[in-house]
N, C-alpha and C positions, 0 to 999 in steps of 0.2 A: 714628396710626402713627408720624409724625415725632416726636411728643412721647415716645412709648415708646422710640424709638431714642435720643433725647437722654438719657432717664433711665438707660438701660443703658450708655451710652457710657463714663462714668467707670469703672465696674466692669470693662468690657472692656479699657479702656486699662491699668488696674492689673494685670489678669491677663496682658496681653501684655507689660507691662514686667517683671513677675516672671518670666515664662517666658524672656524675653530675658536677664535677669540670671543665671538659673540655667544658661542655655546658655553664657554667657561665663565666669561664675564659679560652677561647679556646687558645691552643698553638699558639704563634705568630711567624712569620718568624724571622730568626736570624738577618736579616738586614732590619729592618722595614722601614727605610727611602727610600730604593730603591726596595722594594719587590713588589710594586703594578704592577701586570700583567707581571712581568719579569720571565724568566726561572730560576727554582731552580736547582742548581748543588750540589748534596749530602747535601742538607740542607742549602746551601748558595746561595744567588742570584748571578747572573753573575757578577755584579759590586763588590760585596764583595769578590768573588773568585779572581777577577783580581787584588785586592789589596794585596793578600797574596804573599810575596816574597819567593818562594821556593828556597832552597839551592841546587845548582847543582854543579857537578865537574867543575873545580878543587877546592878542599878544604883541610884544614889541616887534616892530618891523625890522629892527637892527639885529638883535641877538636871539629873538624868538622866545624870550621869557614871558610867561603868562601875566596878563593884567587882571586885576580884580573886576574892572569894569571897562567898557569900551571908550577909548580916548580918541577915536576917529581913524580914518584911513592913513596909513603911513606913520602913525605915532610911534615915538621912541621913548624907552624908559630913561629914568634919570641917569643911570650908569652910562648908557650909550651917548647921552647928551653931554655928560661931563667929560667922558673920555671916549670919543668916537673910535670904534674898532677899525682895524686895518682892512677888514673885509666889508663888502657892501651890505649883505644880508645873510642871516643864518636862520635855520629852523631846527627845532628839537622835537622828537616824537613824544617823549615823556619826561617826567621829572626824574632826576637822578637821586634815588633814595634807596632804602634798604631792599625794596622789592626788585627794582630794575638793576641795581648794582650787582646783585647775585647772578642775574642772567648774563650781564656783560662780562663779569669775571669768568663765568663758565666758558664763554666763547674765547676770551683772551688767553686763559691759562689752563683750561681743562679740556681743550680739544673738542668742545661741543660745537663743531662747525655747522651742524644742522640749524643752529640758532640764526645763522647769517641770513637765511632767506626770510625768516620771520622778521628780523630787524629791517631788512630791505623793504618789506611790505609796509611796515610802520613808517619808515622814512619817505617812501614814495607818496604816502598820504599826507604826511606833515609838510613836505616840500613841494607839493604839486604846483603852487604858484611860481616857485623859482625854476622848476624844471621846464616850464613852458617857455622860458627865456634862455635856457641853457643849450650849449652845443654838445657837451660831453660830460661824462662822469669820470673823475680821477681819484683813485685811492691815495691816501697818505702813505708814502713808502716807509718800510722798516729798513734800518741799516742791515747789511748782509749778515753780520755776525749775530744780530738779534734774531733775524729770520731763521738762521740755522738752529738756534736754540729753541725757538717757538714753533718752528716747522710750518707755520702759515702766517700770512698777514691778515689779521682780522678785518682791516679796512678793505682790503681787496676782496675778501670773501663776501662782504656786504655790497661793495660797489658793483660787482659783476651782475648779480640779479637785479640790483637797483637800476642800473642802466637799461637792462632789458625791460623792466616794468615801466620805466619812464619813456621808453622809445628813443633813447639817446645812445650815442657812440660811447664805447668803453675804452679808455686810454690808460692801461695799467702801467706803462713805462714813461709817461710824460714827465713825471717828477722823479728825481733821484735824491738819495740821502747820503751824501759823501761823508758827513761827520757823525760819529757815534755820540749819542747823548746819554746822560744818566737817566734813571727812572724818574718820571714826573710825579710819582706818588709822594705825598707829604710836602710838596712845595707850594708856596703861595702863588697867586696869579702872576705877580711880577717875577717870581722865581722860575715859573714855568716858561714865561716868555724869554727870559735870559737863557734858559737851558736849551731852547730850540732855535735861538737866534743864529741865522746863517746855516742851519742844518739841512735845509731843503733847497734844491735848485731845479731849474728846468733842464730836462735832458738835452745834451749838446745838439742832438739831431733835430 
């Protein structure tokens, strides 16, 4: 009986600490400026939701960038034709602008991990045509020192529910990041590529 109580004690203490923290600093709406009395949609107010610019067809079959008009099945944008990417195909859920950037940064740097499931639903919809041909979902790994500082890998937080939504295997350890890189913020496209060159490897096993 005593051993059972000792085994449960850490979990009870964590639960009590979380409850106390929520009491002192209650979780706030994601869009505080417009949340008063408004309807929440998957964690976003109606106003915040309306500002997200979701990408719909037609779009580039290579990078997923939206087209102004339909160029036909498998069409690729000028950038992908001029400099073919190293990946086969990519999809994006929405435009990266002021509205979406704020949400992404909340997940990355403000511990708003509840956003991961929302992003997973968006990506499951955007990448449905790719997931039908995929075997598994792999998150981009963080270097262990950065993971210690950030406390979570936002890519893994999204990839886990995304794999479940797509009905695919989830392989969190298939890739490793042996080399620590500097922050990508502020770098050009070429600079970002140079920064992560050789930073990722397949796990030895």
